C-alpha positions as CSV (number, residue, x, y, z in Angstrom):
1,M,-8.3,-3.3,6.2
2,K,-9.6,-4.7,9.1
3,D,-12.1,-7.6,9.5
4,Q,-15.4,-6.5,10.5
5,G,-16.7,-10.5,11.0
6,R,-20.2,-11.4,10.1
7,S,-23.0,-9.3,10.3
8,K,-25.3,-9.2,13.2
9,R,-28.3,-9.3,11.6
10,K,-29.9,-12.0,9.1
11,R,-31.5,-10.9,6.0
12,T,-34.5,-11.4,7.0
13,G,-33.5,-9.4,10.1
14,G,-33.5,-11.9,12.9
15,R,-30.4,-11.5,15.2
16,R,-27.5,-14.1,14.8
17,K,-25.5,-15.0,17.6
18,P,-21.7,-15.0,17.2
19,S,-20.5,-19.0,17.0
20,R,-16.9,-18.0,18.6
21,N,-14.7,-15.1,18.8
22,K,-12.5,-14.0,16.6
23,K,-9.1,-15.8,16.1
24,R,-5.7,-14.0,15.3
25,Y,-5.2,-15.0,12.2
26,Q,-8.6,-13.0,11.8
27,L,-6.4,-9.8,12.9
28,G,-6.9,-6.5,10.7
29,R,-4.3,-3.7,10.8
30,E,-4.5,-0.1,10.0
31,P,-3.4,0.8,6.4
32,A,0.1,1.8,6.1
33,A,-0.4,4.8,4.1
34,T,3.6,4.9,2.7
35,T,4.4,8.7,2.1
36,V,7.0,10.7,0.2
37,G,9.8,11.6,3.2
38,E,13.0,9.9,4.8
39,P,12.7,6.5,5.0
40,R,11.1,4.7,8.0
41,F,10.6,1.2,8.0
42,Q,8.2,-1.0,10.6
43,I,8.7,-4.6,10.9
44,I,4.8,-6.9,11.4
45,D,4.9,-10.8,12.5
46,S,2.6,-12.4,10.0
47,R,1.0,-15.5,9.6
48,G,3.9,-18.5,9.9
49,N,7.3,-17.8,10.4
50,N,7.3,-14.8,8.2
51,E,7.8,-11.0,8.7
52,K,6.3,-8.1,6.5
53,V,8.4,-4.8,6.2
54,R,6.0,-1.7,6.1
55,A,7.4,1.5,4.6
56,L,5.6,4.2,6.3
57,S,7.9,7.1,4.3
58,T,10.1,6.6,1.5
59,N,11.5,8.5,-1.3
60,V,13.2,5.8,-3.3
61,A,11.9,3.9,-6.2
62,Q,13.4,1.4,-8.2
63,V,11.9,2.3,-12.2
64,A,11.6,0.2,-15.0
65,D,12.1,2.0,-18.5
66,G,11.9,-1.4,-21.0
67,S,14.5,-3.7,-19.9
68,D,17.3,-1.7,-17.6
69,V,16.0,-0.5,-13.9
70,T,17.1,2.7,-12.2
71,Q,17.1,4.0,-8.4
72,A,15.4,6.7,-8.6
73,D,14.3,10.0,-6.2
74,I,10.6,10.5,-5.9
75,E,9.7,13.6,-5.9
76,G,5.8,13.7,-5.5
77,V,2.5,11.9,-5.9
78,I,0.7,12.9,-9.0
79,D,-2.0,10.7,-8.9
80,N,-3.8,8.2,-6.8
81,P,-6.6,6.1,-8.8
82,S,-7.7,4.3,-5.3
83,N,-8.4,7.7,-3.6
84,V,-8.3,11.4,-4.8
85,N,-7.3,12.9,-1.5
86,Y,-3.9,9.9,-1.3
87,A,-2.5,12.6,-4.0
88,R,-2.9,15.4,-2.2
89,R,-1.4,13.9,0.6
90,N,1.8,12.2,-1.0
91,I,0.5,8.8,-0.4
92,I,1.5,6.0,-2.4
93,T,-0.1,3.1,-3.5
94,K,-0.2,0.2,-6.0
95,G,-0.9,2.0,-9.2
96,S,-0.5,5.3,-8.0
97,I,1.7,7.8,-10.7
98,I,4.3,9.4,-9.3
99,D,6.8,11.8,-10.3
100,T,10.5,10.9,-10.3
101,S,13.8,11.8,-11.3
102,A,13.7,9.2,-14.2
103,G,10.5,10.8,-15.0
104,R,6.4,10.0,-14.5
105,A,6.0,6.4,-13.4
106,R,3.3,3.9,-11.9
107,V,3.7,2.1,-8.6
108,T,3.7,-1.5,-9.3
109,S,4.7,-3.0,-5.8
110,R,2.4,-2.6,-2.4
111,P,4.7,-0.9,-0.2
112,G,2.6,-0.7,3.0
113,Q,2.8,-5.0,2.6
114,D,6.6,-5.5,1.0
115,G,8.4,-2.1,2.0
116,Q,9.6,-1.6,-1.7
117,V,8.4,0.7,-4.4
118,N,8.7,-0.6,-7.9
119,A,7.6,1.1,-10.7
120,V,7.8,1.3,-14.5
121,V,7.6,4.7,-16.5
122,V,4.6,5.9,-18.4
123,D,4.7,8.3,-21.3
124,E,3.2,11.5,-21.1
125,E,0.8,12.4,-23.3
């Protein structure tokens, strides 16, 4: 989410003058919106001497079932609690329920931040 900065108006309605311009660490970027498809990644420079790997699209997930972890193919997004339309558009975010070759799983990682999809198997009721 882009940082919009402080409000230009006070609570009383009076104008508030900006004390300075935005700094580089206040930079905001567009969301990655990781989709299901051929793997595509983007390297982003982050604070300090670090990099973020954004998954723009991916079709594999590390799925944990108890103590064993297997690599599974992602077939689609079933449900996404963060946004109703994300399930329709096959966008993967943390908390979304995905259909994999190992069964239904809930995503526990943030693919737009760390570039991989980690998930745990959920019981189908």
